C-alpha positions in Angstrom: 22.5 4.6 -24.0 20.4 6.7 -26.9 20.8 5.5 -31.0 23.1 8.2 -31.9 25.9 7.3 -29.3 25.3 3.3 -30.5 29.4 3.0 -31.0 29.6 -1.5 -30.9 28.4 -2.2 -34.5 27.5 -5.1 -33.0 23.5 -4.7 -34.0 22.4 -5.2 -38.0 22.3 -2.7 -40.0 25.0 -1.4 -43.4 26.7 0.9 -40.3 26.8 1.8 -36.9 23.9 3.9 -36.6 21.7 2.4 -33.6 18.2 1.0 -33.5 16.5 4.4 -32.6 14.4 4.1 -36.5 12.8 0.6 -35.3 10.3 0.0 -32.8 9.1 -2.7 -30.7 5.4 -2.8 -29.2 5.0 -4.9 -26.3 0.9 -5.9 -25.3 0.8 -8.0 -22.2 -2.0 -8.4 -19.2 -1.7 -7.6 -15.9 -1.1 -11.0 -14.2 2.7 -11.3 -12.3 4.2 -13.7 -13.9 3.1 -13.0 -17.5 4.1 -9.3 -16.9 7.2 -9.8 -15.5 9.2 -11.3 -18.5 7.1 -8.6 -20.7 8.9 -5.9 -18.6 12.3 -7.2 -18.5 12.7 -7.9 -22.4 11.0 -4.8 -23.0 13.4 -3.2 -20.8 16.2 -5.0 -22.9 15.2 -3.7 -26.0 15.4 0.2 -24.8 19.2 -1.0 -23.6 19.9 -1.8 -27.6 18.2 1.5 -28.7 15.0 0.8 -29.7 11.7 2.8 -29.7 9.3 0.5 -27.1 5.6 1.0 -26.1 4.2 -0.9 -23.3 0.4 -1.4 -23.3 -1.2 -3.2 -20.6 -4.2 -2.3 -18.6 -4.1 0.3 -16.3 -4.0 -2.4 -13.0 -1.0 -3.4 -13.9 1.0 -0.7 -14.4 3.6 -1.4 -11.1 6.5 1.2 -9.9 9.1 -0.7 -12.4 6.8 0.5 -15.5 5.9 3.8 -14.0 10.4 4.2 -13.3 11.0 3.0 -16.9 8.6 5.6 -18.3 10.3 7.8 -16.4 13.7 7.4 -17.5 14.0 8.5 -20.6 12.5 9.1 -24.2 12.7 5.2 -25.8 9.9 3.8 -23.7 6.3 4.6 -23.5 4.2 3.3 -21.5 0.2 3.2 -22.9 -2.2 2.0 -19.3 -5.0 1.0 -21.0 -8.0 2.3 -19.8 -11.2 1.8 -21.6 -13.0 -1.6 -20.9 -12.1 -4.5 -19.0 -8.8 -7.6 -20.3 -10.4 -10.5 -21.4 -8.1 -12.8 -19.0 -9.2 -10.5 -16.4 -13.0 -11.6 -16.5 -12.5 -15.9 -16.4 -13.3 -17.1 -13.0 -10.2 -18.4 -12.2 -11.5 -19.7 -8.7 -13.3 -22.2 -10.9 -10.7 -23.2 -12.9 -8.3 -23.7 -10.4 -10.8 -25.9 -8.6 -11.0 -28.3 -11.1 -10.8 -32.3 -10.6 -9.9 -34.6 -13.0 -6.1 -33.0 -13.0 -4.6 -31.5 -16.4 -7.4 -32.9 -18.7 -10.2 -31.9 -15.7 -8.6 -28.4 -16.1 -8.2 -27.8 -20.0 -12.1 -28.7 -19.3 -12.6 -26.1 -17.0 -11.1 -23.6 -18.8 -13.1 -24.3 -21.8 -16.5 -23.6 -19.6 -14.9 -21.0 -18.4 -14.4 -19.2 -21.5 -17.4 -19.9 -23.2 -19.5 -18.8 -20.0 -17.1 -15.2 -20.7 -19.0 -15.1 -23.8 -22.0 -12.7 -23.1 -22.8 -8.8 -24.3 -21.4 -7.1 -21.5 -18.0 -9.1 -21.5 -17.6 -9.4 -24.8 -18.3 -5.0 -25.3 -15.5 -4.4 -22.4 -13.8 -6.9 -24.5 -13.8 -5.1 -27.5 -13.1 -1.6 -26.1 -10.1 -2.8 -24.2 -8.4 -3.7 -27.9 -9.9 -1.0 -29.8 -7.8 1.1 -27.5 -4.9 -0.9 -28.1 -5.7 -1.0 -31.5 -6.1 2.8 -32.0 -2.6 3.4 -30.5 -0.8 0.7 -32.2 -2.3 2.4 -35.5 -0.8 5.8 -35.0 2.6 4.1 -33.9 3.0 1.2 -36.4 5.9 -0.6 -34.7 7.9 -3.2 -36.6 7.7 -5.7 -34.4 4.3 -6.6 -32.0 5.9 -9.0 -29.1 2.3 -9.9 -27.5 1.0 -12.3 -25.2 -1.3 -15.7 -26.2 -4.0 -14.2 -24.8 -4.3 -11.0 -26.8 -5.3 -13.3 -30.0 -7.5 -10.2 -31.2 -3.9 -8.1 -31.7 -2.0 -10.5 -33.4 -4.6 -10.9 -36.3 -4.5 -7.4 -36.3 -1.0 -6.7 -36.8 -0.9 -9.6 -39.5 -3.9 -8.2 -41.4 -1.5 -4.7 -41.4 1.4 -6.9 -42.5 3.0 -6.3 -38.9 5.1 -9.2 -37.5 4.4 -11.1 -34.3 5.8 -12.5 -31.5 4.0 -14.6 -28.9 5.4 -13.6 -25.8 4.1 -15.8 -22.9 2.9 -19.3 -24.1 1.8 -22.1 -22.2 4.8 -24.8 -21.8 4.9 -25.6 -25.0 4.9 -29.6 -24.9 7.3 -31.2 -28.0 6.9 -35.3 -28.6 4.4 -37.2 -27.0 3.5 -36.8 -23.2 3.9 -38.0 -20.5 3.3 -38.4 -17.0 1.1 -35.2 -15.5 1.0 -34.3 -19.0 -1.4 -36.7 -20.3 -4.8 -35.8 -20.0 -6.7 -39.3 -19.5 -9.2 -40.7 -21.9 -12.3 -39.5 -20.1 -11.5 -36.0 -20.3 -10.4 -36.2 -23.8 -13.7 -37.1 -24.8 -15.2 -35.0 -22.5 -13.5 -31.9 -23.9 -14.1 -33.2 -27.1 -17.9 -33.5 -27.1 -18.2 -30.1 -25.4 -15.8 -28.4 -28.3 -18.6 -30.0 -30.1 -21.5 -27.8 -28.8 -19.4 -24.7 -27.6 -17.8 -22.3 -29.3 -15.0 -21.0 -25.9 -13.6 -18.6 -28.3 -16.6 -16.6 -29.8 -15.6 -13.5 -27.9 -12.7 -13.6 -30.2 -14.6 -14.0 -33.1 -16.9 -11.3 -32.4 -14.3 -8.8 -31.6 -12.6 -9.8 -34.7 -16.0 -8.8 -36.8 -16.4 -5.4 -34.8 -13.1 -4.3 -35.4 -13.4 -4.7 -38.7 -10.1 -7.2 -38.4 -9.9 -9.5 -41.5 -8.2 -13.4 -42.2 -6.9 -15.1 -39.0 -8.2 -17.9 -36.7 -8.8 -17.1 -33.7 -9.1 -20.0 -31.5 -5.7 -19.8 -29.3 -3.8 -22.7 -30.1 -1.2 -24.2 -28.0 2.3 -26.7 -28.0 3.9 -28.4 -31.0 0.8 -29.1 -32.6 -0.7 -25.6 -32.4 2.4 -24.4 -34.5 1.3 -22.6 -37.3 3.2 -23.4 -40.6 6.2 -20.4 -41.0 4.9 -19.1 -43.6 4.6 -15.0 -45.0 3.8 -14.1 -41.1 2.8 -17.0 -39.0 4.2 -15.1 -35.7 7.1 -16.6 -33.5 6.7 -18.5 -30.9 9.1 -17.5 -27.2 9.3 -20.6 -24.8 10.5 -19.4 -21.5 12.6 -22.2 -20.6 15.9 -23.9 -21.2 16.0 -26.1 -23.9 17.6 -28.9 -21.6 13.8 -28.9 -20.2 12.0 -29.7 -23.2 10.6 -32.8 -23.3 12.5 -33.1 -26.9 15.0 -31.4 -28.7 13.2 -30.2 -31.8 10.6 -27.6 -32.1 9.0 -26.2 -35.1 10.0 -23.6 -37.3 9.7 -20.4 -35.9 9.5 -22.0 -32.3 12.1 -20.7 -29.6 13.0 -21.3 -26.6 14.6 -18.2 -25.1 15.3 -19.4 -21.2 13.7 -17.0 -18.8 14.3 -13.4 -19.8 15.1 -12.2 -16.2 16.2 -8.8 -16.7 19.9 -8.0 -15.8 19.2 -5.7 -13.4 17.8 -8.1 -10.9 20.6 -10.2 -11.4 21.2 -9.6 -7.5 17.5 -8.2 -6.6 17.4 -7.6 -2.7 14.8 -9.3 0.0 12.4 -6.7 1.5 13.8 -4.7 4.2 11.7 -5.8 7.1 12.2 -9.4 6.0 15.8 -9.7 5.8 16.7 -9.9 9.7 13.5 -12.9 10.1 15.7 -14.6 7.5 18.8 -14.3 8.5 18.0 -15.4 12.2 16.9 -18.3 10.7 20.0 -18.7 8.6 22.0 -18.2 11.6 19.8 -20.6 13.6 20.9 -23.1 10.9 17.4 -24.0 10.1 15.8 -24.8 6.5 13.2 -22.5 5.0 10.5 -23.7 3.3 9.2 -21.2 0.9 5.6 -21.5 -0.2 3.9 -19.2 -2.9 0.8 -20.3 -5.2 0.7 -17.6 -7.9 -1.6 -15.1 -8.9 -4.5 -17.0 -9.6 -4.6 -20.2 -7.9 -5.2 -18.7 -4.4 -8.7 -19.0 -4.9 -9.3 -22.6 -4.5 -8.3 -22.7 -1.1 -10.1 -22.7 1.9 -10.1 -23.9 5.5 -9.6 -27.8 5.2 -7.1 -26.8 2.7 -5.3 -24.8 4.5 -5.6 -26.8 7.7 -4.0 -29.5 5.4 -1.1 -27.6 4.3 -0.4 -26.1 7.7 -0.6 -29.9 9.2 2.4 -30.3 6.9 4.3 -27.9 7.6 4.2 -28.5 11.3 5.2 -32.4 9.7 8.8 -31.2 8.9 9.6 -30.9 12.6 12.7 -29.1 14.6 14.5 -27.2 12.1 12.4 -26.0 9.6 10.8 -22.5 9.5 7.8 -21.6 6.4 7.5 -18.4 4.9 4.2 -18.5 3.3 3.3 -15.9 0.3 -0.4 -15.6 0.9 -2.6 -12.9 -0.9 -4.6 -10.3 2.0 -7.9 -11.9 0.3 -7.2 -15.7 1.8 -5.2 -15.1 5.3 -8.8 -15.2 7.0 -8.5 -18.5 6.5 -5.3 -18.6 9.1 -7.8 -16.9 12.0 -10.6 -19.5 11.8 -8.4 -22.6 12.3 -7.8 -23.5 15.7 -4.8 -24.9 16.0 -2.1 -25.1 18.7 -0.1 -21.9 18.6 3.2 -23.5 18.6 2.0 -24.9 15.0 1.2 -21.5 13.8 4.6 -19.5 14.7 7.0 -21.7 12.4 4.7 -20.1 9.8 5.6 -16.5 9.0 2.8 -15.4 6.4 3.8 -12.2 4.2 1.0 -11.1 1.4 3.8 -10.1 -1.3 7.6 -10.4 -1.2 10.0 -9.9 -3.6 10.2 -13.8 -4.9 13.4 -13.8 -6.1 15.5 -12.4 -3.7 13.9 -14.4 -1.1 14.8 -18.1 -3.4 18.1 -16.3 -3.8 18.0 -16.7 0.0 20.5 -19.1 1.4 18.4 -19.6 4.1 15.5 -20.6 1.8 15.7 -24.7 1.1 12.7 -25.6 -1.0 10.2 -24.2 -3.0 6.7 -25.8 -2.8 4.9 -23.5 -5.9 1.5 -24.1 -8.3 4.3 -24.7 -11.2 4.0 -21.5 -13.3 6.6 -21.0 -16.1 8.2 -17.7 -14.2 8.0 -19.2 -10.9 10.1 -22.4 -11.9 12.0 -20.6 -13.4 12.5 -18.3 -10.5 13.3 -21.3 -8.4 15.6 -23.4 -10.7 18.1 -20.0 -11.0 18.2 -20.2 -7.3 19.2 -24.2 -7.2 16.2 -25.0 -4.9 14.9 -28.1 -5.3 10.8 -27.4 -6.1 7.9 -29.1 -4.8 4.8 -28.6 -7.6 1.4 -28.4 -6.2 -0.5 -27.6 -9.8 -3.8 -26.4 -10.5 -4.5 -26.0 -14.2 -3.3 -26.6 -17.5 0.1 -25.6 -18.5 1.1 -26.1 -14.4 0.7 -29.9 -15.1 3.0 -29.7 -18.1 5.7 -28.0 -15.9 5.4 -30.4 -13.0 5.7 -33.5 -15.7 9.1 -31.6 -16.7 10.6 -30.8 -12.8 9.7 -34.9 -12.5 11.2 -36.3 -15.2 14.7 -34.0 -15.0 15.0 -34.4 -11.6 14.3 -31.3 -10.1 11.9 -32.2 -7.9 8.3 -33.7 -6.6 4.4 -33.6 -7.6 1.6 -33.5 -5.5 -1.7 -33.1 -6.7 -4.4 -30.6 -5.1 -6.7 -34.2 -5.2 -4.1 -35.1 -2.7 -4.1 -32.1 -0.5 -7.9 -31.9 -0.6 -7.9 -35.9 0.2 -5.7 -34.1 3.5 -2.8 -36.2 2.9 -0.7 -33.6 4.7 1.8 -36.7 5.6 2.8 -37.4 2.1 3.3 -33.6 1.5 5.7 -33.1 4.6 7.7 -36.4 3.6 8.3 -34.9 -0.1 9.6 -32.1 1.2 11.6 -34.0 3.6 13.5 -35.6 0.6 14.8 -32.3 -0.9 16.9 -32.6 2.3 17.3 -35.4 2.6 18.6 -36.6 -1.5 21.2 -34.2 -2.4 20.6 -35.3 -6.1 18.0 -32.8 -5.9 20.2 -29.9 -4.9 22.8 -31.1 -7.2 20.7 -31.0 -10.2 19.4 -28.0 -9.2 22.6 -26.5 -9.6 23.5 -27.8 -12.7 20.3 -26.4 -14.5 21.1 -22.9 -12.8 24.8 -22.8 -13.8 23.0 -23.1 -17.4 20.5 -20.1 -16.7 23.1 -18.0 -15.5 25.9 -18.6 -18.2 22.9 -17.7 -20.3 21.4 -15.4 -18.6 19.7 -12.5 -19.6 17.1 -11.3 -22.2 20.0 -11.9 -25.6 18.6 -14.8 -27.2 15.0 -13.6 -27.0 16.2 -10.0 -28.3 18.0 -11.7 -30.7 14.9 -13.1 -32.8 13.4 -10.0 -32.2 16.0 -8.1 -33.9 16.2 -10.6 -36.3 12.5 -10.1 -37.6 12.9 -6.2 -37.2 15.4 -5.6 -39.6 15.2 -8.8 -41.8 11.3 -10.0 -41.4 9.2 -12.7 -39.9 10.2 -14.9 -42.4 14.3 -14.9 -41.7 14.9 -18.2 -41.0 13.7 -19.4 -44.0 16.2 -16.9 -45.8 18.6 -20.1 -45.9 16.2 -22.1 -47.9 16.7 -19.6 -50.6 14.6 -19.0 -53.6 13.0 -20.2 -56.6 14.1 -20.1 -60.0 11.1 -18.5 -61.0 11.3 -16.0 -57.8 12.8 -13.0 -60.5 9.4 -12.8 -62.2 7.6 -9.9 -61.3 4.5 -12.3 -60.2 6.4 -14.5 -58.2 8.2 -11.4 -56.3 4.7 -9.8 -55.6 4.0 -12.8 -53.9 7.2 -12.9 -51.4 7.6 -10.6 -48.1 8.5 -7.2 -49.1 12.0 -7.4 -47.7 12.9 -10.5 -49.8 11.6 -8.6 -53.4 13.9 -6.0 -52.4 16.8 -8.2 -51.6 15.7 -10.1 -55.1 16.1 -7.1 -57.2 18.8 -5.9 -55.7 20.8 -8.9 -56.9 19.4 -8.7 -60.2 20.5 -5.0 -60.5 24.1 -5.4 -58.9 26.9 -7.2 -59.4 28.0 -6.8 -56.2 25.8 -8.7 -53.6 27.3 -7.1 -50.7 26.3 -3.4 -52.4 23.1 -4.7 -53.1 22.0 -6.1 -49.5 23.4 -3.0 -48.5 21.3 -1.0 -50.6 18.1 -3.2 -49.5 19.0 -2.4 -45.6 19.4 1.5 -46.4 15.8 1.1 -48.7 14.4 -0.2 -45.1 15.5 3.1 -43.4 14.2 5.4 -45.6 11.1 3.5 -45.8 10.8 3.7 -42.1 11.5 7.8 -41.8 9.2 8.3 -45.3 6.4 6.6 -42.7 6.9 7.8 -39.3 
């Protein structure tokens, strides 16, 4: 629906005139788990009549983005060709192969970040961000919605007075950590010592200087402890899970649990045509299917020994089970290197890529063996599939702890995989089938996701910022008595200045608010 014909008057504004005068920019990276919610939310904003710019490295442009760009004039796709995305230069295999569970993986990540700070990598990152800044400087969006790794772009936007939303953030831990979300004292000390003598975020600081960005802290902060105070243009943060999956009910100001943000267009995804007969045959034979997928980054951890352990675990499930393994082509030669009985291999079907949401929704699939990435976990829960989490690094451990704590599944650790404990993995998977409580709990959470579905909660936050400023949540606090002075007004966000001035000159508060909103629309027209 075009802005001119938007007729339900459900969006902000003094009149039902649509949202086409507002522009939202999305900046994300090529990793599938990051890209999927960005695309879904961008599509939602287009459906609501907003102009949307989508910036992503050229390698991350997929068929869905091409189709969205071809559908209409509100969505503009910008494949970034200069330089390289900083995240793509990290040695993720080394991070995924770290020991020490959560603490060890965080230390490995900081070391990988520090190793990345060489002149060539830094120069590539600067050129990548420079091209993005050139695009955003022309389009001048009202809100920039970006991946947490795009810290440089967030600082640039803030320096230009543009509100920002952190689109993808590592699982937002609230309250004291428990279980697998804890960092051992040994690794906490090692991490502290490393940070004292190294600066993993130097590449951001150097880029900031070269790009002429003033202000802002180049450090990427995570979780409740890292959330900035809700002042001025402090960013908002989206947490892509249901609030029931958080550790506590409390979230800091400007942090929003918005659910998985699945596109409503994908509410009934289709299984790949070549795969559907195999799944249907398993269902007809009353066989359970174990679906296995470890995400974009963790598969580099696999070697002949760990693959052999996984295959032994799959064989240990016995008759009545089939296995569908989404394994990238780069790792598939590991299977050929193993000397295993053909009947053990026969029950394992390997695919380089599948439509994961569709596969998980198929009734033949019973259990999901996953790395515990946030998007994958959400896709498993909404399909009512119990999860066995095999976390490899960082927020995956925190997600795995949440899954275990809420009765949605169990956790099998990579050190147990390295130790060859295939029997333990088999027993966990079989527990999913033998104990109905896992299925019942997953169904309850799935209903919550479906009831609240789509991207409405996240879109409402973006719309609130676009029309009422980054401080829209703080408007309920009112203004201090001195706020009517010109000096005090100068320190307030622009929109709030207009509202105070309008209230002072108009006896009708409703008319004053309408006048302020009209001012915003006129300002936008004048600068576009």
